[in-house]
Structures are given as structure tokens and as C-alpha cells.
N, C-alpha and C positions, 0 to 999 in steps of 0.2 A: 250938496248945494254947489251950483256953479260959482266960479270965482267972482262973477259980476252980480251974483245973487238974483238972477232972473229966472233960473230953473232949479228944480229939485229933482234929483234922480233917486228913484226908489226901486230896490230889488224886490222881486215877487217870487217867493219860494212856495207859496201855497201851503197846504196841509198834507198830512199823510193820506187822507181820504181823497183830496183833490190837489195833487201836486202841480206846481207851476214852475216855470223857469223863464222869467222875462225881466226886463228893466223898463220902468215907466218914466217918462219925462213929463214933469209937471211945470207948466208956465205959471209962475207965482203972480204975475201981474193980472192974468186973466183967470187964475184959479181953476185951470182945467188941464187934463191930460192931453198933451199934444202928440205923443207917440208912445207906443209900447213895442219894444224890441225883443224878439225871441232870443233866448240864450241856449247854448248847447247843453248846459247842466244847471241844476238848482243852484242859485247864487247864495253866497254866504255873506255878502256885503259888497261895498264898492269903495274905491279909494281914488282920490285925485293925485296925479303925479306932477312933476315939474312941467312948467310951460302950460298949465291948465288943461293938459290932456287927461282923459278919463281912462 
């Protein structure tokens, strides 16, 4: 979740049959996916670091 609690970031690894490697950005106020960002490899999670950077 973003520090301001407006967005939720979800990693998408898919399944063995249908693998995926992306990150979805969900606008919690509008309850909708606002972006899906392709990643170079299957994600294992996400972590916020200092200064609110992702």
C-alpha cells in the first residue's frame, strides 16, 4: 500500500500453467486497476523503502 493509502500495489506471478510477471496499481478510492506494469521476471513480492519509493 502506498504511504498515503491511496494505492495498492499487487505483484502478479500467475500460475505454472499461465505464468505472469507484472505489477498492478489499484486506486483504492475508485476501486479499479489504474495500471499494470510488466516486469522482467516473476515477482516474489514488493517492498517500500525510505522516502516512499517503491
